[in-house]
NUZA-928083 format. One record per residue (C-alpha): x negated, y, z. Coordinates in steps of 0.25 Angstrom, whole numbers, padded with zeros to 4 digits, always signed. Layout:
% residues N
XYZ;...
This chain:
% residues 210
+0150-0111+0068;+0142-0111+0082;+0150-0098+0086;+0163-0103+0080;+0161-0114+0089;+0158-0105+0102;+0171-0099+0100;+0178-0110+0107;+0168-0110+0117;+0174-0110+0131;+0167-0097+0137;+0172-0084+0132;+0158-0077+0132;+0154-0088+0123;+0166-0086+0113;+0164-0072+0114;+0148-0073+0111;+0149-0081+0098;+0161-0071+0092;+0148-0060+0096;+0139-0068+0088;+0147-0071+0077;+0149-0056+0076;+0135-0053+0078;+0129-0062+0068;+0137-0059+0058;+0142-0073+0056;+0157-0073+0051;+0164-0085+0057;+0176-0093+0052;+0189-0083+0055;+0198-0094+0060;+0191-0097+0073;+0188-0081+0074;+0205-0078+0074;+0205-0089+0083;+0197-0084+0093;+0202-0070+0090;+0216-0074+0094;+0215-0086+0104;+0203-0083+0114;+0206-0083+0128;+0195-0071+0129;+0199-0058+0125;+0184-0054+0122;+0182-0065+0113;+0195-0063+0105;+0191-0049+0103;+0177-0051+0099;+0184-0062+0087;+0194-0053+0084;+0182-0043+0082;+0174-0054+0074;+0187-0055+0065;+0186-0040+0061;+0172-0040+0059;+0174-0051+0049;+0186-0044+0044;+0194-0055+0045;+0209-0049+0041;+0217-0061+0047;+0212-0055+0059;+0220-0042+0058;+0233-0048+0063;+0226-0053+0075;+0220-0041+0079;+0233-0034+0078;+0239-0043+0089;+0225-0042+0096;+0228-0026+0097;+0239-0031+0110;+0228-0040+0116;+0228-0037+0131;+0212-0037+0130;+0205-0024+0127;+0192-0032+0119;+0204-0039+0110;+0211-0027+0107;+0198-0018+0103;+0194-0029+0094;+0207-0031+0087;+0208-0014+0087;+0195-0016+0078;+0201-0027+0069;+0213-0020+0066;+0208-0005+0063;+0198-0010+0054;+0206-0021+0046;+0218-0016+0049;+0228-0007+0040;+0242-0002+0041;+0247-0017+0040;+0243-0019+0055;+0251-0006+0060;+0265-0012+0062;+0258-0024+0069;+0251-0015+0078;+0263-0006+0081;+0271-0018+0084;+0260-0021+0097;+0261-0006+0101;+0274-0007+0110;+0270-0019+0119;+0255-0016+0120;+0248-0012+0132;+0244+0003+0133;+0229-0002+0131;+0233-0010+0119;+0243+0000+0115;+0231+0012+0114;+0223+0001+0105;+0235-0001+0096;+0236+0013+0092;+0222+0014+0089;+0224+0003+0080;+0237+0010+0073;+0228+0022+0072;+0218+0015+0064;+0228+0009+0056;+0232+0024+0052;+0246+0019+0048;+0257+0031+0051;+0267+0020+0054;+0260+0020+0068;+0265+0034+0072;+0278+0033+0076;+0273+0022+0086;+0260+0031+0089;+0270+0044+0092;+0277+0037+0101;+0264+0031+0110;+0259+0045+0110;+0269+0050+0121;+0271+0036+0127;+0256+0030+0126;+0247+0030+0139;+0234+0040+0136;+0225+0030+0128;+0239+0026+0120;+0241+0040+0117;+0226+0045+0113;+0227+0032+0104;+0238+0039+0099;+0233+0051+0094;+0220+0046+0089;+0230+0035+0081;+0238+0047+0076;+0226+0055+0071;+0222+0042+0063;+0237+0039+0056;+0235+0055+0052;+0252+0055+0050;+0256+0070+0053;+0268+0065+0062;+0259+0064+0071;+0258+0077+0073;+0269+0080+0083;+0264+0069+0092;+0249+0073+0092;+0255+0087+0097;+0261+0081+0108;+0249+0072+0112;+0242+0086+0112;+0251+0088+0126;+0246+0074+0131;+0243+0074+0146;+0230+0065+0141;+0219+0076+0136;+0213+0065+0127;+0225+0062+0120;+0227+0077+0118;+0213+0079+0113;+0216+0068+0102;+0229+0074+0099;+0222+0086+0094;+0212+0080+0085;+0224+0071+0080;+0231+0083+0077;+0219+0091+0066;+0225+0082+0057;+0238+0088+0058;+0236+0105+0058;+0247+0113+0059;+0252+0125+0068;+0257+0116+0079;+0245+0108+0080;+0237+0122+0080;+0247+0126+0092;+0245+0113+0100;+0228+0117+0098;+0228+0131+0102;+0237+0126+0115;+0227+0114+0118;+0216+0124+0120;+0219+0126+0134;+0219+0109+0135;+0208+0101+0142;+0194+0102+0136;+0196+0091+0128;+0208+0094+0121;+0202+0109+0119;+0190+0102+0112;+0198+0094+0102;+0207+0107+0099;+0194+0114+0097;+0189+0105+0088;+0203+0103+0081;+0204+0120+0079;+0189+0117+0073;+0192+0110+0062;
């Protein structure tokens, strides 16, 4: 009760400290005050900590809140939301996450893509294939990793294109992801990439050794 009362303190550092103390001592507070804090506190660090604690408690009601928080402007909130949705979510959250993609900032887009990868729902593939060509470097890198997690053979063509991406990290990730879809075209792409940057070459050699 003492820590819950501190959630209404005017000082955000006090509110954050009370949440951290609750998590550290394993004292499970009432859900309603935490939900209110996670959704309405003015301080993003406090909102993120409250959301993380809800996830730690396994509060399923927090899933909808976490999905909406994936597009929050504050990295601390998005990070907590990603953890909650990735740990507790399922394909039931795919549609909601996809609906956030179009209007999200580039930073938030990359986080949303990572969550879609963790949900492993093939319904996300069309949106991911589109982003694989139009997104920024971080988004394209996240897309390739998500395609690998989803494991749908329809991603092969996009991954082959990603092997020609201007960013070497994206190309390297594409090499790893294509290990799941071996065919002649993939092998030819691997051989062509032997002359690529060192990071890509090492990924190719590792893939060929499998």
